[in-house]
C-alpha positions as CSV (number, residue, x, y, z in Angstrom):
1,M,90.0,113.3,126.8
2,C,89.4,116.4,126.5
3,E,86.6,117.5,124.9
4,R,88.8,120.0,122.0
5,E,90.7,116.5,121.3
6,R,88.3,114.6,119.9
7,E,87.0,117.8,117.9
8,R,90.6,117.4,116.3
9,D,90.8,114.1,115.5
10,R,87.5,114.2,114.2
11,E,88.0,116.9,112.2
12,R,91.5,115.0,110.9
13,E,89.7,111.6,110.2
14,R,86.9,113.5,108.1
15,E,90.1,115.1,106.4
16,R,91.6,111.8,105.7
17,E,88.1,111.1,104.8
18,R,88.3,113.5,101.7
19,E,91.8,112.7,101.1
20,R,90.9,109.2,100.6
21,E,88.0,110.6,98.4
22,R,89.8,112.7,95.7
23,E,92.2,110.0,95.3
24,R,90.1,108.0,94.6
25,E,88.1,110.6,91.8
26,R,91.3,110.9,90.3
27,E,91.9,107.3,89.8
28,R,88.8,106.6,88.6
29,E,89.7,110.1,86.0
30,R,92.5,107.8,84.6
31,E,91.2,104.9,84.1
32,R,88.5,107.3,82.0
33,E,91.5,109.1,80.8
34,R,93.0,105.3,79.8
35,E,90.2,103.7,78.2
36,R,89.5,107.0,76.0
37,D,92.9,106.4,74.8
38,F,93.1,103.0,73.8
39,G,89.1,103.8,72.2
40,L,87.8,100.4,71.6
41,V,88.0,98.0,74.4
42,D,85.7,94.7,75.5
43,T,84.0,95.8,78.1
44,S,82.9,92.5,79.1
45,C,85.4,91.3,81.7
46,K,84.5,92.1,85.0
47,Y,87.7,94.4,85.4
48,R,87.2,97.5,84.4
49,S,91.6,97.5,84.5
50,C,91.3,94.6,82.2
51,F,91.8,95.7,79.2
52,N,91.1,93.1,75.8
53,H,91.5,94.9,72.9
54,I,88.6,93.9,70.3
């Protein structure tokens, strides 16, 4: 494999990693919005996606 192909592969991998990070950030934002919408949330549950309403 030539150097240009390796560089393109590395660039594609970096782009995929950036996209994964953007998706994780979007998911965190959706999580924060859900928490705001629910208001009082029991945070004692170890699963952040589990909402036990007070």
